[in-house]
N, C-alpha and C positions, 0 to 999 in steps of 0.2 A: 052614254054614249054612244050613240048609233047614227052615224053619218050617213047619208044620204048619196054622195059621191066623194071624189078622192080630194078633198079639204086639206092642203096640206097646214092650212093656219090651226088644225085641231089635234096636230103632232106635239103630242107632250109626255114627254118621259120624266118617271121618278114620283110622281104624286103619288099611286097607288097599282095595285095589280091591273084594276081592271084599266085605267085609264091607260098604263102602258101596254097592254095586249090590245086595245084598241088603236092605239097610237101605232105599233109595230103591223099593225093589218094596213094602215093607212098609209105607213111608210115602203111594206113591199107592193102596195099596189102603185104608189109613186114609182118606185125602182123599177116594175114591169112594164111603164108605158112607152110605147113603141116609140115614139117621136126623143126620147131620151136614151133607151138603149141602142136608135141607130145612130145618134151620137157619138155615146159613150163607148160602145162595143169595139167599133173601128181603132178608137186610141188604147185599148187597153194593151197593155206588154202581155206578151205569153204566159210569162210568170203569173198575172194576175188572171187570167183566162182560168189558169191549173189552180191557182189558190182561191175563187169563187166557186170553182165547179166543185172542190174537196170540202171546202167550207160547209157547204147546202146538201152535198151528199153524205156526209159526217151527221148534220143535223136529221137529217129525212131517216137516214139508219138508227137513231140513236134514239129518235121518239116513237116512231111508228113501225108496228108490228110487220111481218116479211108481208103477210096478205094487205093490210093497208098502204103499204109502200106501192105493192103491183097494182092495187085498185084504184088510190089515190093520186098518184105519180104517175107512174109507166102505163 
C-alpha cells in the first residue's frame, strides 16, 4: 500500500500489519492537517491537551532511543 497523497479512503485497520502501518501513517498525516488542527485545538479541554501530549511523549520515549528522539523529534 503506497499512497501518493493523504487519501483517507485508504485507511483500513485490522487486515494485516503492513496495511495497519500504512493506515496509521495516513491517519496521523490526516490528524496533522493544519485545517483540522486549527478547528480542533481551540475546542480541546486542557485535560485533553495534556492527555494527548502525555500519550505521544510516552510513545516516543518508549520506542525511540534517546539519540533518535533528539534527532528525529527535537
